[in-house]
N, C-alpha and C positions, 0 to 999 in steps of 0.2 A: 663552437658550443657543444658540450657533451650531452648525453641523454638525460642525466639528472638535472642539468640546468634547464633543458627544454621542458621537462616535466614541471619543474618549479615555476617557470614562467607561465605555463599553461594553467597550473593550479591557481596562481595569483590572479590571472585574468578571469577565470571562472568564479573565484571567490568574490571578486568585485562585482561581477555580473549578477550573481545570486543575491547579493546584499543590497542591490539598488532598490530604491523606493519607487513606487509607481510613477512619481513625478519624473524620474530619470529614465524610466523604461517605457518607451512609447507603446510597445506591444502589450504590456500589462495594463497601461492606461486605457488603451483601446478596448481591451476585453472587459475591464471593470466598468467602463462607461456604457458599453453595450448591455451589460448585465445589471445595471443600476446599483452598483456598489460604490459608495464614496470612500474617502480616505479613512473615515471613522469606522466604517464597516470592516475595511481591510485590517485596521489596527486591532479591532475586537477579535476578528478571526485569527490573526497571528498570535494574539495573546492567549486565546483559548487553545490554539493548536499546541502551544508550548506547555500549557498546564490546564487541562480541562477541569481540574479539581477546584479551581478558583471560584469563589463566590461572585455573584454579580457585583457586590460592593468592592471586592478586590479587583475585578476586571475594570470597573469604573475608575478606581484609584490608579491602576496601572496605565490606563489610557488617558488619564487626566480629563475625565468626563464625569457628568453627574449620574447618579444612580438610576433614576427612572428612564431616561433616554437609552441608557445601556441595556437595561432590562427589556425595553420594548424592541430595541435593535436585535438583541439575541433571540427573542421570540420570533421576530420576523425572519431572521436568518435560518432558524430551525424550520419554520413553516414553509419557507421557499426552497428548502432542501440544500442550502449551502452547508449546513451542519447536519450530517446524517445521523450521528449518534455519538455518545460519549463512552469511551472504553478505558479499561485498565490494562496496561501492558505487563504481562507476566514474564518472568525469567525462565526460559525453556530449560536451561542447564540445571537450575535448582530444582525444577520439576521433573528432571530425568527424561526430558523430551528434546534434548539438544542436538540429536543426530538429525541433521536436515538434509533432505534429498529433493532435488528437482527432477521430476519424472515426466519425460516427454511421451505422450500417448498418441498412437495412430489408431483410428477406428478401422474395423474390418471393412466397412462400407460407409460411405458418406451419403447420408440423406437426413432429412429433418427428423424423422422418427428415431433413428439411431442416436443422433446428436441429443435429442431431448431425453431419451432413456439414459444416456451416459451422464448428462448433467444432473439429472434427478438422482441417479445412484451416487454420484460424487458428493452431492450436497449432504447426503446421509452418512458419509464416512468421516468420523471425527479426526482421524490422523491427517486428512487433507485440509490444510488451513487456507490455501489459495488455489484457485483454478482459473485458467485463462484459455479462451479459444484463440488459437494463434494461426498464423499463416506459415507456409513453408513445408518442410518435410513431415512435420507432425501436426496433429489437429488440436491437441490440448497440452498445456503445461501445468503440472500440479506441483505444489509445494507441500511436502510431507514432513511431519515431525514424528520422530520415533526415538526410543531410548538407545538403540544400538543397531548394528548391522544384522544380527540374528533376527531381531524383531522385524526389521524391514524386509528381510528375506521371507519370513512367514507371512507378512502383510501382502507381499506381491503374490505369493502362492495361494493364499486363502481368501484374499479380499479382491484386489484388482484382477488377478488372474482368473477369477470366477465370473467376471463380467462378460456376458456373451458377445458384446459388440466390440471388445478389445481386439485389435489386430496385432499391434506390437507396441513395445515400450522401450525407452532408453533411460537409464538412471544416471544422474550426475550428483555426486556426493560433495557437500560443502565441507571444505577443509578448514576455512576460517572466514568469519563474517567481517568484512572490512567496513561496510556502511549499511545501515538499516535505518532509513528515515521513514517515519510513519506519516508525516504530513505532506502537504502540497505546498510548493513554493508559490507564495502570493505577494 
């Protein structure tokens, strides 16, 4: 078997695994049972995750359920925090922010105060669209959108580089986006 055949088999196995329903996947069934979500809740969440712009009436029709129970379930799912918010996904390329960089950051010193100062500073920087506290060689991973390399260079020098707690950073430039999934597999 050659490399491409192995990849094809691997992809087929994972595709089947990801499309299994909770009935066929004991791990998902266990989690949903513990969290008091039933199959109808899961179906509503999947439907909204595909298109949050649907009206309650459309969600009810899509899920083959009646309107009032769907409305009540959606409100409960929102109140319990399963649905955090509804967003519109914009095209970064069309908005001239398609130059994506993952920036690994190491703080000069690790302590609660420095970490808090860094996270507060990052929350106020619009170019940073995601920030994760990570383990390993670096302390944080930032996802940064900018129009081009020159802009990113100025951003490093005039924004991140001015943060007093910054020890070092390493930039990884995205050449092509292969997969970007906004949802969670449920």
